[in-house]
A tleap script that builds the chain and sets N, CA, C and O, in Angstrom:
source leaprc.protein.ff14SB
mol = sequence {
  NMET ASN GLU TYR SER TYR GLU TYR LYS SER
  PHE TYR ILE LYS PRO HIE LYS ASP HIE PRO
  HIE CYS TYR ILE VAL VAL THR THR GLY LYS
  GLY GLY LYS ILE PRO ASP CYS LEU SER GLY
  MET TYR THR THR ARG THR LEU ALA LYS SER
  GLU ILE ASP ILE TYR LEU ASP ASN LYS PRO
  ILE LYS GLU ASN LYS ASN GLY GLU THR ILE
  SER THR GLY GLY SER CLYS
}
set mol.1.N position { 0.869 -1.164 -0.146 }
set mol.1.CA position { 0.100 -0.283 0.022 }
set mol.1.C position { 1.180 1.649 -0.208 }
set mol.1.O position { 2.192 1.969 -0.832 }
set mol.2.N position { 0.166 2.428 0.718 }
set mol.2.CA position { 0.869 3.301 0.510 }
set mol.2.C position { 1.637 4.083 1.704 }
set mol.2.O position { 2.156 3.347 2.544 }
set mol.3.N position { 1.786 5.579 1.900 }
set mol.3.CA position { 1.953 5.539 3.411 }
set mol.3.C position { 1.297 6.244 4.353 }
set mol.3.O position { 1.707 6.629 5.448 }
set mol.4.N position { -0.196 6.439 3.624 }
set mol.4.CA position { -0.975 7.112 4.255 }
set mol.4.C position { -2.493 5.881 4.134 }
set mol.4.O position { -3.683 5.975 4.436 }
set mol.5.N position { -1.503 4.641 3.448 }
set mol.5.CA position { -3.032 3.314 3.969 }
set mol.5.C position { -2.493 2.921 6.014 }
set mol.5.O position { -1.333 2.708 6.367 }
set mol.6.N position { -3.572 2.937 6.848 }
set mol.6.CA position { -3.010 1.714 8.227 }
set mol.6.C position { -3.376 0.150 7.413 }
set mol.6.O position { -3.409 -0.066 6.201 }
set mol.7.N position { -3.528 -0.436 8.110 }
set mol.7.CA position { -3.680 -2.035 8.377 }
set mol.7.C position { -4.329 -2.416 9.625 }
set mol.7.O position { -3.538 -2.142 10.527 }
set mol.8.N position { -5.471 -2.954 10.134 }
set mol.8.CA position { -6.018 -2.565 11.296 }
set mol.8.C position { -6.322 -4.409 11.123 }
set mol.8.O position { -6.515 -4.955 10.037 }
set mol.9.N position { -6.307 -4.884 12.017 }
set mol.9.CA position { -6.665 -6.661 12.432 }
set mol.9.C position { -6.690 -7.202 11.174 }
set mol.9.O position { -7.749 -7.815 11.039 }
set mol.10.N position { -5.800 -7.271 9.894 }
set mol.10.CA position { -6.388 -7.802 9.051 }
set mol.10.C position { -6.588 -7.306 7.393 }
set mol.10.O position { -6.809 -7.752 6.267 }
set mol.11.N position { -6.372 -6.228 8.040 }
set mol.11.CA position { -7.969 -5.371 6.791 }
set mol.11.C position { -7.397 -3.358 6.899 }
set mol.11.O position { -7.467 -2.547 7.822 }
set mol.12.N position { -6.692 -3.217 4.962 }
set mol.12.CA position { -6.198 -2.316 5.492 }
set mol.12.C position { -7.370 -1.023 5.582 }
set mol.12.O position { -8.547 -1.353 5.434 }
set mol.13.N position { -7.070 0.337 5.807 }
set mol.13.CA position { -7.889 1.413 5.931 }
set mol.13.C position { -7.226 2.023 5.275 }
set mol.13.O position { -6.116 2.300 5.731 }
set mol.14.N position { -7.666 2.616 3.628 }
set mol.14.CA position { -6.775 3.451 3.226 }
set mol.14.C position { -8.078 4.682 2.580 }
set mol.14.O position { -9.256 4.405 2.351 }
set mol.15.N position { -7.355 6.142 2.390 }
set mol.15.CA position { -8.043 6.976 1.633 }
set mol.15.C position { -8.999 6.465 0.025 }
set mol.15.O position { -8.510 5.564 -0.657 }
set mol.16.N position { -10.068 7.006 -0.334 }
set mol.16.CA position { -11.238 6.608 -1.237 }
set mol.16.C position { -10.410 7.393 -2.254 }
set mol.16.O position { -10.111 8.540 -1.920 }
set mol.17.N position { -9.944 6.901 -3.582 }
set mol.17.CA position { -9.490 7.648 -4.448 }
set mol.17.C position { -10.315 8.471 -5.900 }
set mol.17.O position { -9.922 8.554 -7.063 }
set mol.18.N position { -11.549 8.983 -5.264 }
set mol.18.CA position { -12.240 10.067 -5.611 }
set mol.18.C position { -11.878 11.333 -4.558 }
set mol.18.O position { -11.496 12.490 -4.734 }
set mol.19.N position { -12.105 10.745 -3.707 }
set mol.19.CA position { -13.180 11.693 -1.960 }
set mol.19.C position { -12.033 10.839 -1.088 }
set mol.19.O position { -12.169 9.771 -0.492 }
set mol.20.N position { -10.103 12.244 -1.317 }
set mol.20.CA position { -10.087 11.465 -0.213 }
set mol.20.C position { -9.837 11.817 1.319 }
set mol.20.O position { -9.331 11.206 2.261 }
set mol.21.N position { -10.507 13.276 1.128 }
set mol.21.CA position { -11.443 13.361 3.154 }
set mol.21.C position { -12.249 11.543 3.786 }
set mol.21.O position { -12.608 11.200 4.912 }
set mol.22.N position { -12.255 10.915 2.682 }
set mol.22.CA position { -13.244 10.003 3.133 }
set mol.22.C position { -12.424 8.848 3.018 }
set mol.22.O position { -11.905 8.588 1.933 }
set mol.23.N position { -12.241 8.093 4.059 }
set mol.23.CA position { -11.791 6.310 3.904 }
set mol.23.C position { -12.585 4.622 3.508 }
set mol.23.O position { -13.677 4.326 3.993 }
set mol.24.N position { -12.182 4.128 3.023 }
set mol.24.CA position { -12.616 2.632 2.843 }
set mol.24.C position { -11.609 1.951 3.086 }
set mol.24.O position { -10.407 2.213 3.053 }
set mol.25.N position { -12.255 0.932 3.366 }
set mol.25.CA position { -12.112 -0.781 4.012 }
set mol.25.C position { -11.412 -1.695 2.819 }
set mol.25.O position { -12.085 -1.832 1.798 }
set mol.26.N position { -10.352 -2.214 2.862 }
set mol.26.CA position { -9.846 -3.227 1.587 }
set mol.26.C position { -8.905 -4.184 2.445 }
set mol.26.O position { -8.068 -4.041 3.336 }
set mol.27.N position { -9.626 -5.525 1.520 }
set mol.27.CA position { -9.270 -6.951 2.712 }
set mol.27.C position { -6.987 -6.233 2.465 }
set mol.27.O position { -6.222 -5.613 1.726 }
set mol.28.N position { -7.061 -6.813 3.439 }
set mol.28.CA position { -4.928 -7.541 3.319 }
set mol.28.C position { -4.574 -7.852 2.217 }
set mol.28.O position { -3.917 -7.100 1.496 }
set mol.29.N position { -5.103 -9.497 1.760 }
set mol.29.CA position { -4.037 -9.936 1.401 }
set mol.29.C position { -5.284 -9.930 -0.421 }
set mol.29.O position { -6.409 -9.511 -0.692 }
set mol.30.N position { -3.921 -10.816 -1.352 }
set mol.30.CA position { -4.910 -9.964 -2.482 }
set mol.30.C position { -6.403 -10.931 -2.793 }
set mol.30.O position { -6.496 -12.077 -2.353 }
set mol.31.N position { -8.044 -9.963 -3.998 }
set mol.31.CA position { -9.016 -10.738 -3.848 }
set mol.31.C position { -9.378 -10.907 -2.479 }
set mol.31.O position { -9.156 -9.795 -2.000 }
set mol.32.N position { -9.775 -11.591 -1.630 }
set mol.32.CA position { -10.983 -11.793 -0.721 }
set mol.32.C position { -12.525 -10.539 -0.682 }
set mol.32.O position { -12.305 -9.359 -0.954 }
set mol.33.N position { -13.825 -10.955 -0.360 }
set mol.33.CA position { -14.592 -10.042 -0.427 }
set mol.33.C position { -14.471 -9.444 0.895 }
set mol.33.O position { -14.103 -9.961 1.950 }
set mol.34.N position { -14.965 -7.891 0.558 }
set mol.34.CA position { -15.144 -7.077 1.986 }
set mol.34.C position { -16.698 -7.241 2.764 }
set mol.34.O position { -17.768 -7.144 2.163 }
set mol.35.N position { -16.623 -7.375 3.494 }
set mol.35.CA position { -18.557 -7.572 3.924 }
set mol.35.C position { -19.246 -6.826 3.616 }
set mol.35.O position { -18.703 -5.724 3.533 }
set mol.36.N position { -20.919 -6.833 3.221 }
set mol.36.CA position { -21.437 -5.727 2.900 }
set mol.36.C position { -21.638 -4.344 4.381 }
set mol.36.O position { -22.363 -3.352 4.308 }
set mol.37.N position { -20.966 -4.643 5.290 }
set mol.37.CA position { -20.997 -4.150 6.916 }
set mol.37.C position { -19.787 -2.845 6.982 }
set mol.37.O position { -19.687 -1.830 7.671 }
set mol.38.N position { -18.828 -3.560 5.719 }
set mol.38.CA position { -17.515 -2.350 5.690 }
set mol.38.C position { -17.403 -1.886 4.100 }
set mol.38.O position { -16.514 -1.129 3.711 }
set mol.39.N position { -18.087 -2.260 3.519 }
set mol.39.CA position { -18.485 -1.642 2.301 }
set mol.39.C position { -18.360 -0.174 2.148 }
set mol.39.O position { -17.915 0.296 1.101 }
set mol.40.N position { -18.773 0.657 3.250 }
set mol.40.CA position { -19.581 2.888 2.625 }
set mol.40.C position { -17.259 2.719 3.120 }
set mol.40.O position { -16.436 1.820 3.298 }
set mol.41.N position { -17.325 5.137 3.098 }
set mol.41.CA position { -16.900 5.445 3.431 }
set mol.41.C position { -16.891 5.448 5.048 }
set mol.41.O position { -17.809 5.206 5.831 }
set mol.42.N position { -15.842 5.725 5.230 }
set mol.42.CA position { -15.939 6.242 6.907 }
set mol.42.C position { -15.229 7.823 6.707 }
set mol.42.O position { -14.491 8.056 5.750 }
set mol.43.N position { -15.667 9.177 8.062 }
set mol.43.CA position { -15.039 9.744 7.573 }
set mol.43.C position { -13.585 10.199 8.226 }
set mol.43.O position { -12.909 11.182 7.922 }
set mol.44.N position { -13.215 8.796 9.587 }
set mol.44.CA position { -12.378 8.609 10.010 }
set mol.44.C position { -11.906 7.614 10.279 }
set mol.44.O position { -12.721 6.693 10.322 }
set mol.45.N position { -10.526 7.260 10.572 }
set mol.45.CA position { -10.269 6.213 10.201 }
set mol.45.C position { -10.922 5.190 12.152 }
set mol.45.O position { -11.146 4.046 12.547 }
set mol.46.N position { -10.936 6.523 12.656 }
set mol.46.CA position { -11.411 5.622 14.244 }
set mol.46.C position { -12.341 4.588 13.973 }
set mol.46.O position { -12.431 3.379 14.188 }
set mol.47.N position { -13.489 6.144 13.020 }
set mol.47.CA position { -14.833 4.699 12.913 }
set mol.47.C position { -14.490 3.554 12.029 }
set mol.47.O position { -15.298 2.630 11.934 }
set mol.48.N position { -13.274 3.523 11.316 }
set mol.48.CA position { -13.624 3.041 9.788 }
set mol.48.C position { -13.072 1.608 11.499 }
set mol.48.O position { -13.810 0.625 11.434 }
set mol.49.N position { -12.205 1.526 12.522 }
set mol.49.CA position { -11.664 0.907 12.657 }
set mol.49.C position { -13.351 0.021 14.098 }
set mol.49.O position { -13.708 -1.080 14.518 }
set mol.50.N position { -13.811 1.733 14.244 }
set mol.50.CA position { -14.445 1.213 14.985 }
set mol.50.C position { -15.611 0.010 14.562 }
set mol.50.O position { -15.902 -0.770 15.470 }
set mol.51.N position { -16.088 -0.123 13.626 }
set mol.51.CA position { -16.783 -1.045 11.660 }
set mol.51.C position { -16.186 -2.272 12.337 }
set mol.51.O position { -16.747 -3.212 12.900 }
set mol.52.N position { -14.952 -2.022 12.141 }
set mol.52.CA position { -14.106 -3.114 12.176 }
set mol.52.C position { -14.070 -4.072 13.250 }
set mol.52.O position { -14.118 -5.263 12.944 }
set mol.53.N position { -13.984 -3.695 14.615 }
set mol.53.CA position { -13.996 -4.536 15.840 }
set mol.53.C position { -15.699 -5.022 15.622 }
set mol.53.O position { -15.988 -6.214 15.519 }
set mol.54.N position { -16.650 -4.028 15.574 }
set mol.54.CA position { -17.718 -4.835 15.955 }
set mol.54.C position { -18.277 -5.998 14.439 }
set mol.54.O position { -19.059 -6.934 14.607 }
set mol.55.N position { -17.774 -5.702 13.315 }
set mol.55.CA position { -18.216 -7.435 12.085 }
set mol.55.C position { -17.134 -8.182 13.070 }
set mol.55.O position { -17.671 -9.180 13.552 }
set mol.56.N position { -15.825 -8.024 13.509 }
set mol.56.CA position { -15.128 -9.243 14.073 }
set mol.56.C position { -15.294 -9.515 15.926 }
set mol.56.O position { -14.353 -10.100 16.463 }
set mol.57.N position { -16.338 -9.128 16.700 }
set mol.57.CA position { -16.615 -9.113 17.323 }
set mol.57.C position { -18.429 -10.113 17.001 }
set mol.57.O position { -18.945 -10.708 17.947 }
set mol.58.N position { -19.058 -10.104 15.697 }
set mol.58.CA position { -20.091 -10.217 15.672 }
set mol.58.C position { -19.862 -11.341 14.400 }
set mol.58.O position { -20.759 -11.609 13.601 }
set mol.59.N position { -18.411 -11.984 14.360 }
set mol.59.CA position { -18.492 -13.224 13.504 }
set mol.59.C position { -19.147 -14.326 13.795 }
set mol.59.O position { -19.563 -14.279 14.953 }
set mol.60.N position { -19.401 -15.237 13.281 }
set mol.60.CA position { -20.013 -16.502 13.426 }
set mol.60.C position { -18.595 -17.609 13.714 }
set mol.60.O position { -17.563 -17.494 13.053 }
set mol.61.N position { -18.815 -18.929 15.077 }
set mol.61.CA position { -17.796 -19.904 14.987 }
set mol.61.C position { -17.799 -20.151 14.372 }
set mol.61.O position { -18.843 -19.915 13.763 }
set mol.62.N position { -17.142 -20.644 13.900 }
set mol.62.CA position { -17.363 -22.081 12.560 }
set mol.62.C position { -16.203 -23.441 13.396 }
set mol.62.O position { -15.193 -23.508 14.097 }
set mol.63.N position { -17.239 -24.355 12.698 }
set mol.63.CA position { -17.062 -25.924 13.216 }
set mol.63.C position { -16.049 -26.948 12.715 }
set mol.63.O position { -16.572 -27.741 11.932 }
set mol.64.N position { -14.792 -27.157 12.930 }
set mol.64.CA position { -14.342 -28.115 11.173 }
set mol.64.C position { -14.902 -29.568 11.501 }
set mol.64.O position { -15.906 -29.934 12.113 }
set mol.65.N position { -13.907 -30.238 10.883 }
set mol.65.CA position { -14.546 -31.448 10.105 }
set mol.65.C position { -14.453 -32.681 11.566 }
set mol.65.O position { -15.145 -33.663 11.836 }
set mol.66.N position { -12.886 -31.844 12.475 }
set mol.66.CA position { -13.444 -32.783 13.575 }
set mol.66.C position { -14.118 -32.424 14.826 }
set mol.66.O position { -13.861 -32.905 15.930 }
set mol.67.N position { -15.276 -31.264 14.474 }
set mol.67.CA position { -16.032 -30.784 15.545 }
set mol.67.C position { -15.713 -29.820 16.764 }
set mol.67.O position { -16.258 -29.403 17.786 }
set mol.68.N position { -14.151 -29.671 15.856 }
set mol.68.CA position { -13.518 -28.546 17.217 }
set mol.68.C position { -14.505 -27.257 16.749 }
set mol.68.O position { -15.398 -27.369 15.910 }
set mol.69.N position { -14.153 -25.972 17.484 }
set mol.69.CA position { -14.714 -25.026 17.393 }
set mol.69.C position { -13.726 -24.183 16.761 }
set mol.69.O position { -12.650 -24.542 17.238 }
set mol.70.N position { -13.521 -23.187 15.880 }
set mol.70.CA position { -12.956 -22.496 15.490 }
set mol.70.C position { -13.055 -21.077 15.750 }
set mol.70.O position { -14.013 -20.801 15.028 }
set mol.71.N position { -12.689 -19.936 16.327 }
set mol.71.CA position { -13.404 -18.447 16.598 }
set mol.71.C position { -12.827 -17.554 15.148 }
set mol.71.O position { -11.678 -17.239 14.838 }
set mol.72.N position { -13.720 -17.388 14.669 }
set mol.72.CA position { -13.524 -17.105 13.740 }
set mol.72.C position { -13.666 -15.059 13.451 }
set mol.72.O position { -13.183 -14.406 12.526 }
set mol.73.N position { -14.513 -14.561 14.664 }
set mol.73.CA position { -14.440 -13.378 15.311 }
set mol.73.C position { -12.480 -12.616 15.877 }
set mol.73.O position { -11.327 -12.848 15.514 }
set mol.74.N position { -13.168 -11.657 16.935 }
set mol.74.CA position { -12.054 -11.491 17.553 }
set mol.74.C position { -12.021 -11.631 18.670 }
set mol.74.O position { -12.854 -12.487 18.968 }
set mol.75.N position { -11.288 -11.105 19.889 }
set mol.75.CA position { -10.651 -11.121 21.143 }
set mol.75.C position { -12.166 -11.820 21.557 }
set mol.75.O position { -12.982 -10.987 21.951 }
set mol.76.N position { -12.660 -13.291 21.515 }
set mol.76.CA position { -13.522 -13.627 22.329 }
set mol.76.C position { -13.099 -14.777 23.155 }
set mol.76.O position { -13.854 -15.231 24.015 }
savepdb mol mol.pdb
quit
């Protein structure tokens, strides 16, 4: 990314190319889909970070084939 991008919990928060006073959330890896709840524009990095935290806290817990639970959310 560039010096204006900010990495936060496996996402980048960066200025929108057409509206540099607003921020967007993108994935850190190649590809990957941004959830609908994170696809908007944010007026500050703090608001974007807050939405990422809410998304990760509410992300469901999955089970693998062995019946073990895998936390896909934040720090639960």
